[in-house]
ZAMARGU-4260 file (C-alpha; in steps of 0.2 Angstrom, whole numbers, plus 5000, padded with zeros to 4 digits):
<rodrens>
0) 5124/5688/5848 | 5129/5695/5863 | 5116/5699/5874 | 5120/5710/5893 | 5108/5714/5908
5) 5108/5731/5919 | 5104/5729/5936 | 5085/5733/5931 | 5084/5720/5920 | 5084/5730/5904
10) 5093/5721/5891 | 5106/5726/5878 | 5110/5718/5862 | 5122/5720/5850 | 5109/5721/5837
15) 5100/5735/5828 | 5082/5735/5825 | 5078/5742/5808 | 5063/5745/5797 | 5064/5748/5778
20) 5055/5763/5770 | 5051/5763/5750 | 5059/5777/5744 | 5060/5788/5725 | 5076/5796/5728
25) 5082/5808/5714 | 5101/5811/5709 | 5110/5824/5698 | 5108/5810/5687 | 5099/5797/5690
30) 5081/5790/5699 | 5083/5774/5714 | 5068/5769/5719 | 5073/5755/5734 | 5070/5755/5753
35) 5080/5762/5766 | 5084/5755/5783 | 5076/5765/5798 | 5079/5762/5816 | 5059/5756/5822
40) 5059/5770/5834 | 5068/5785/5821 | 5066/5792/5803 | 5071/5794/5787 | 5079/5814/5790
45) 5087/5807/5803 | 5095/5792/5796 | 5102/5805/5782 | 5108/5817/5796 | 5117/5804/5802
50) 5138/5807/5801 | 5137/5794/5789 | 5142/5798/5771 | 5135/5787/5761 | 5116/5778/5767
55) 5113/5760/5759 | 5098/5758/5747 | 5091/5740/5746 | 5084/5731/5734 | 5085/5744/5722
60) 5082/5749/5701 | 5091/5762/5695 | 5081/5771/5679 | 5086/5787/5669 | 5085/5804/5678
65) 5068/5808/5671 | 5062/5792/5678 | 5057/5782/5659 | 5068/5770/5656 | 5076/5756/5669
70) 5095/5755/5670 | 5099/5741/5681 | 5094/5733/5696 | 5104/5729/5711 | 5101/5721/5727
75) 5111/5736/5737 | 5117/5749/5731 | 5125/5764/5741 | 5120/5778/5741 | 5130/5798/5742
80) 5120/5810/5753 | 5127/5824/5745 | 5123/5818/5730 | 5103/5819/5734 | 5094/5831/5726
85) 5077/5827/5732 | 5069/5809/5742 | 5052/5805/5748 | 5044/5790/5756 | 5032/5779/5743
90) 5020/5780/5758 | 5019/5798/5759 | 5018/5802/5739 | 4999/5810/5733 | 4992/5810/5717
95) 5000/5797/5703 | 5008/5781/5712 | 5025/5775/5705 | 5022/5761/5694 | 5038/5758/5686
</rodrens>
């Protein structure tokens, strides 16, 4: 790890700290439940609005379009931002909890 200091003693590092946010994503043909990693001082929206064409989803479970059947699970999934219909952070879901 490379660490740099400025003249005031502020530490700069090449490592970007991120926190996982559990989400449910609706795609045209599937639903995905997993984690998107967001900068600690950022928002999920900021991650989606970045210049990246794809968003990384970790610990992903892919469901049928209506969410009733598990298709597969994977540790990493790359989702094209243009295919996201809606996305909900699980912490902000109201009503019935997701227990897929």
